[in-house]
C-alpha positions as CSV (number, residue, x, y, z in Angstrom):
1,M,92.4,78.9,103.8
2,R,95.5,80.2,105.0
3,I,95.2,84.1,105.2
4,I,97.5,87.3,106.3
5,I,95.7,89.9,108.5
6,H,97.2,93.6,108.1
7,G,96.5,95.8,110.4
8,P,95.3,98.4,112.2
9,N,97.2,101.3,111.2
10,L,97.1,100.7,107.7
11,A,98.2,104.3,105.7
12,D,95.3,104.0,103.8
13,Q,91.9,102.3,106.0
14,R,89.0,103.3,103.0
15,Q,87.8,99.9,102.9
16,G,88.4,99.1,106.8
17,S,91.2,99.0,109.6
18,F,92.4,95.5,108.5
19,Q,93.3,94.2,105.1
20,I,93.0,90.1,104.5
21,H,94.8,88.6,102.1
22,A,95.3,85.0,101.1
23,A,98.7,83.9,102.9
24,D,100.4,83.1,98.8
25,C,99.0,86.2,97.4
26,G,101.9,88.6,96.0
27,D,100.2,91.7,97.6
28,N,101.0,91.0,100.8
29,A,104.3,92.9,100.3
30,K,102.3,95.7,98.7
31,V,100.5,96.9,101.9
32,R,101.6,100.0,104.0
33,Y,100.9,100.8,107.0
34,L,101.2,104.3,108.6
35,G,104.7,105.6,109.5
36,G,106.5,103.1,107.8
37,A,105.9,100.4,109.8
38,G,106.5,97.3,107.8
39,T,104.3,94.4,107.2
40,A,106.5,91.5,109.4
41,E,105.9,93.4,112.3
42,T,102.4,93.5,112.4
43,A,100.8,90.8,110.1
44,W,99.4,87.6,111.3
45,T,99.0,84.0,109.2
46,L,96.1,81.6,110.7
47,E,94.0,78.8,108.5
48,V,90.8,79.7,108.8
49,D,87.9,78.5,107.0
50,D,85.2,81.5,106.6
51,R,85.6,84.7,107.3
52,A,84.0,84.8,110.6
53,E,86.4,83.3,112.0
54,A,88.7,85.8,110.6
55,V,86.6,88.7,112.6
56,E,86.7,86.7,116.0
57,E,90.3,86.3,115.8
58,V,90.6,90.0,115.1
59,Y,87.7,91.3,117.5
60,S,87.5,88.6,119.9
61,D,88.2,91.1,122.9
62,Q,85.2,93.5,121.6
63,L,82.9,90.7,120.8
64,G,83.8,89.1,124.1
65,E,82.6,92.2,126.0
66,G,79.3,92.4,123.7
67,A,80.4,94.4,120.7
68,D,78.0,94.1,117.4
69,F,79.6,91.3,115.4
70,Q,78.4,93.1,112.0
71,S,80.3,95.9,112.9
72,C,83.6,94.2,113.6
73,R,83.1,92.5,109.9
74,D,82.5,95.7,108.2
75,D,86.0,97.1,109.8
76,L,87.8,93.5,107.7
77,Y,88.5,93.9,103.8
78,F,88.8,90.7,102.4
79,N,90.7,91.7,99.0
80,P,89.9,89.6,95.8
81,C,92.5,86.8,96.7
82,C,89.8,85.8,99.5
83,S,87.0,85.1,96.8
84,G,86.8,81.4,97.5
85,L,86.4,81.8,101.5
86,P,83.0,81.3,102.3
87,E,81.4,84.4,105.0
88,G,80.3,81.8,107.2
89,S,77.7,82.5,109.8
90,R,77.9,83.5,113.6
């Protein structure tokens, strides 16, 4: 699935530091950042087979230093448009 990862510095971080949307989701344009920064400057698009790949993309440095995978996973919120994306295993 092609996704867009928004974050960090989201205006609303109640669900995590990063929001994940399907690349073709209309809600990508609604994501707001602290200080009014636009999504074009901070979001990135990539193709993943599962949610674990997205976690590894965002937290590769921390995971390489021994960070807990589940803690990193808990900091990413996958919006309903990603419901077809499997969790994956790592």
